[in-house]
C-alpha positions as CSV (number, residue, x, y, z in Angstrom):
1,M,-24.4,73.1,50.1
2,S,-26.7,70.3,48.9
3,T,-25.6,69.0,45.5
4,S,-29.3,68.4,44.7
5,L,-30.2,72.0,45.4
6,A,-27.2,73.3,43.4
7,L,-28.2,71.2,40.4
8,R,-31.8,72.5,40.6
9,I,-30.6,76.1,40.8
10,L,-28.4,75.6,37.8
11,S,-31.4,74.1,35.9
12,L,-33.3,77.3,36.7
13,A,-30.4,79.5,35.7
14,A,-30.1,77.8,32.3
15,E,-33.8,78.5,31.6
16,R,-34.0,82.2,32.5
17,D,-32.0,85.4,32.6
18,R,-32.1,85.9,36.4
19,V,-32.4,83.7,39.4
20,G,-32.8,85.2,42.9
21,I,-33.1,84.0,46.5
22,G,-36.9,84.4,46.2
23,D,-37.0,82.1,43.2
24,V,-35.0,79.4,44.9
25,V,-37.2,79.6,48.0
26,R,-40.5,79.8,46.2
27,E,-39.8,77.3,43.4
28,L,-37.4,74.8,44.9
29,G,-38.6,74.9,48.5
30,A,-35.3,75.8,50.1
31,S,-34.9,78.0,53.1
32,R,-33.6,81.5,52.6
33,S,-30.3,80.7,54.3
34,S,-29.8,77.6,52.2
35,A,-30.7,79.5,49.0
36,Y,-28.3,82.3,50.0
37,R,-25.4,79.9,50.7
38,A,-26.0,77.9,47.5
39,L,-26.1,81.0,45.3
40,Q,-23.0,82.4,46.8
41,S,-21.1,79.1,46.4
42,L,-22.2,78.8,42.7
43,E,-21.1,82.4,42.1
44,A,-17.7,81.6,43.6
45,S,-17.3,78.6,41.3
46,G,-18.1,80.7,38.2
47,H,-21.4,78.9,37.5
48,L,-23.5,82.0,38.3
49,L,-22.7,85.7,37.9
50,L,-24.2,88.4,40.2
51,S,-26.1,90.9,38.1
52,E,-24.7,94.5,38.0
53,T,-27.7,95.7,40.0
54,G,-27.0,93.1,42.7
55,R,-30.5,91.7,42.2
56,G,-30.3,88.1,41.1
57,Y,-27.8,85.9,39.4
58,G,-27.4,85.0,35.7
59,A,-25.6,82.1,34.1
60,G,-21.8,82.4,34.5
61,P,-19.1,81.2,32.2
62,A,-18.8,77.8,33.8
63,L,-22.5,77.1,33.4
64,L,-22.5,78.2,29.8
65,R,-19.7,75.8,29.1
66,L,-21.8,73.0,30.6
67,A,-24.9,74.1,28.6
68,E,-23.1,75.0,25.4
69,V,-25.5,73.2,23.1
70,P,-28.4,75.6,22.2
71,A,-31.8,74.6,23.4
72,V,-33.5,75.1,20.0
73,D,-35.6,72.0,19.1
74,A,-36.9,70.8,15.7
75,A,-40.4,72.3,16.5
76,S,-38.9,75.7,17.0
77,R,-36.9,75.5,13.7
78,R,-40.1,74.6,11.9
79,A,-41.8,77.6,13.4
80,F,-39.0,79.8,12.2
81,A,-39.0,78.5,8.6
82,P,-41.9,80.6,7.3
83,V,-40.5,83.7,9.0
84,L,-37.2,83.2,7.3
85,G,-39.0,82.8,4.0
86,A,-41.1,85.9,4.5
87,I,-38.0,88.0,5.2
88,R,-36.1,86.5,2.2
89,D,-39.1,87.3,0.0
90,A,-39.5,90.8,1.4
91,T,-35.9,91.8,1.2
92,G,-34.9,89.8,-1.8
93,E,-31.7,88.7,0.0
94,T,-30.3,85.7,1.7
95,V,-31.5,85.1,5.3
96,H,-30.1,82.9,8.1
97,A,-31.0,82.0,11.6
98,S,-28.1,81.8,14.1
99,V,-27.4,80.9,17.7
100,L,-24.6,81.4,20.2
101,L,-22.4,78.4,20.9
102,G,-20.0,79.5,23.6
103,S,-18.0,82.3,22.0
104,Q,-18.9,81.1,18.5
105,V,-22.0,81.6,16.3
106,L,-23.7,78.6,14.7
107,V,-25.8,79.0,11.6
108,L,-28.9,76.8,12.1
109,D,-31.0,77.5,9.0
110,G,-31.3,79.7,6.0
111,R,-33.0,80.8,2.8
112,R,-31.0,81.8,-0.3
113,S,-31.8,84.8,-2.5
114,A,-32.8,84.4,-6.1
115,H,-30.1,86.8,-7.3
116,E,-27.5,85.5,-9.8
117,V,-24.8,87.1,-7.6
118,D,-25.6,85.6,-4.2
119,M,-23.5,84.9,-1.1
120,G,-24.8,81.3,-0.9
121,S,-25.9,79.2,2.1
122,R,-23.9,79.3,5.4
123,I,-26.0,76.6,7.2
124,G,-23.8,74.7,9.6
125,M,-21.0,77.3,9.6
126,T,-19.4,78.4,12.9
127,A,-17.4,81.6,13.3
128,P,-16.2,83.8,16.2
129,A,-19.2,85.7,17.6
130,H,-17.4,89.0,17.6
131,S,-16.9,88.9,13.8
132,M,-20.6,88.3,12.9
133,A,-23.6,90.5,13.0
134,A,-25.6,87.7,14.7
135,G,-22.8,87.1,17.2
136,K,-22.6,90.8,18.2
137,L,-26.4,90.8,18.7
138,L,-26.4,87.7,20.8
139,L,-23.4,88.8,22.9
140,A,-25.1,92.1,23.5
141,A,-27.9,90.2,25.3
142,L,-25.4,89.0,27.9
143,D,-23.9,90.8,30.9
144,D,-20.6,92.6,30.0
145,R,-18.7,90.6,32.6
146,L,-19.8,87.4,31.2
147,V,-18.8,88.5,27.7
148,R,-15.3,89.4,29.0
149,A,-15.0,86.0,30.6
150,M,-15.9,84.3,27.3
151,I,-13.4,86.2,25.0
152,P,-9.7,86.8,25.0
153,A,-8.6,89.6,27.3
154,D,-6.8,91.6,24.6
155,E,-6.5,90.7,21.0
156,L,-9.4,89.0,19.2
157,P,-8.9,86.8,16.2
158,R,-9.6,88.6,12.9
159,R,-11.4,87.0,9.9
160,T,-10.8,90.1,7.7
161,S,-9.0,93.5,8.1
162,R,-12.4,95.0,9.3
163,T,-13.0,92.4,12.1
164,I,-13.1,93.9,15.6
165,G,-9.7,93.1,17.0
166,A,-9.7,94.3,20.7
167,A,-11.9,93.4,23.7
168,D,-12.5,97.1,24.6
169,E,-13.6,97.8,21.0
170,L,-16.0,94.9,21.1
171,M,-17.5,96.1,24.4
172,A,-18.1,99.6,22.9
173,E,-19.8,98.0,19.9
174,L,-22.1,95.9,22.1
175,A,-23.2,99.0,23.9
176,R,-24.2,100.5,20.6
177,V,-26.0,97.3,19.6
178,R,-28.0,97.4,22.9
179,E,-29.0,101.0,22.2
180,Q,-30.1,100.5,18.6
181,G,-31.6,97.0,18.9
182,Y,-29.8,95.5,15.9
183,A,-26.2,94.7,14.8
184,M,-24.3,95.1,11.6
185,A,-21.2,93.6,10.1
186,V,-19.7,95.2,7.0
187,Q,-17.1,92.8,5.6
188,E,-16.2,91.8,9.1
189,S,-16.9,88.1,8.9
190,E,-16.2,87.7,5.2
191,A,-14.7,90.0,2.6
192,G,-17.4,91.1,0.2
193,V,-20.4,90.3,2.6
194,D,-22.5,92.8,4.6
195,S,-25.0,91.7,7.2
196,I,-27.6,93.0,9.6
197,A,-29.0,90.9,12.5
198,L,-32.2,91.3,14.6
199,P,-33.7,89.3,17.4
200,L,-35.8,86.4,16.1
201,D,-36.8,84.4,19.2
202,G,-35.9,83.2,22.7
203,S,-35.4,84.7,26.2
204,T,-32.2,83.0,27.6
205,P,-28.7,82.5,26.3
206,R,-29.5,78.9,25.2
207,T,-32.8,79.8,23.4
208,R,-32.1,83.1,21.8
209,V,-32.0,83.0,18.0
210,A,-30.9,85.9,15.7
211,V,-32.1,86.4,12.1
212,V,-29.5,87.7,9.7
213,V,-30.0,89.3,6.3
214,S,-26.8,89.2,4.2
215,V,-26.0,90.8,0.9
216,P,-22.9,91.0,-1.3
217,S,-21.1,94.2,-0.6
218,E,-21.5,95.4,-4.1
219,R,-25.2,96.0,-3.3
220,G,-24.8,96.4,0.4
221,G,-23.5,99.2,2.6
222,I,-24.9,100.8,5.8
223,R,-27.9,102.5,4.2
224,R,-29.0,99.3,2.4
225,L,-28.5,97.2,5.6
226,R,-30.7,99.6,7.6
227,S,-33.4,99.5,4.9
228,M,-33.3,95.7,4.9
229,G,-33.4,95.7,8.7
230,A,-36.5,97.8,8.7
231,I,-38.2,95.4,6.3
232,A,-37.1,92.4,8.3
233,G,-38.4,94.1,11.5
234,E,-41.8,94.5,10.0
235,C,-41.9,90.8,9.1
236,L,-40.8,89.9,12.6
237,A,-43.5,92.1,14.2
238,A,-46.2,90.5,12.0
239,A,-45.0,87.0,12.9
240,A,-44.9,87.9,16.6
241,A,-48.4,89.2,16.4
242,D,-49.6,86.0,14.7
243,E,-50.5,83.9,17.8
244,G,-47.0,84.1,19.2
245,V,-45.2,82.2,16.4
246,I,-42.1,83.9,17.6
247,A,-41.2,86.1,20.6
248,P,-38.2,88.3,19.8
249,W,-36.2,89.5,22.8
250,R,-35.3,93.2,23.4
251,T,-31.6,94.2,23.5
252,D,-32.5,97.2,25.6
253,S,-35.5,99.1,26.8
254,R,-34.5,102.0,24.6
255,R,-34.5,99.8,21.5
256,G,-34.3,101.7,18.3
257,R,-35.2,100.7,14.7
258,P,-32.8,100.2,11.7
């Protein structure tokens, strides 16, 4: 396998969800036999992962470790800023933007609520993805086999007594997230904090950003989270319609609403 061809295939895989033989032939000028051999070799090394349908390859755990730094530039963050502000103003609660960093979530930006009792800013914080609403949403956008390769096989670290503590429990939760199109965490990442996360922008593991609305548990709960999620969804739809300021991904074709 040509090292040059392998590197160019990995570059493609880091930029999109699926890469197939046709993509390699058409965009990289390789023969079908060379493309086939290169893709199989990269799958064997863990850099690519064959999709469940057998059509195309996605980024594997080895590639994600190489490309762990999210590809969210300063211009994108500036574009998100008014969206975060609009959601904060509409919900009256604290809003953050988060990305996946390996098996962790990194909080990139945020806007605090004006309430006297407020959870405060979490900008710069990292935490296990399975414990966060944003993390569960971002993990749900990945192939299950990739998620299992990223997390411990059995026991998961707990941040509170309500944190998901087993891999199988997490996989069941991710299936629900894909079905409903949003993720919630009720005192799972921090005691006394409830959150709901929705897709904000991006189309690949390195570019996907989640928006999270968080509230102290004393004025939170499932019903309140769903209400805030619906309001945030309206803000996101308006921003997406405004000359493509953002382009939220879909967790599943049967996506629901909060």
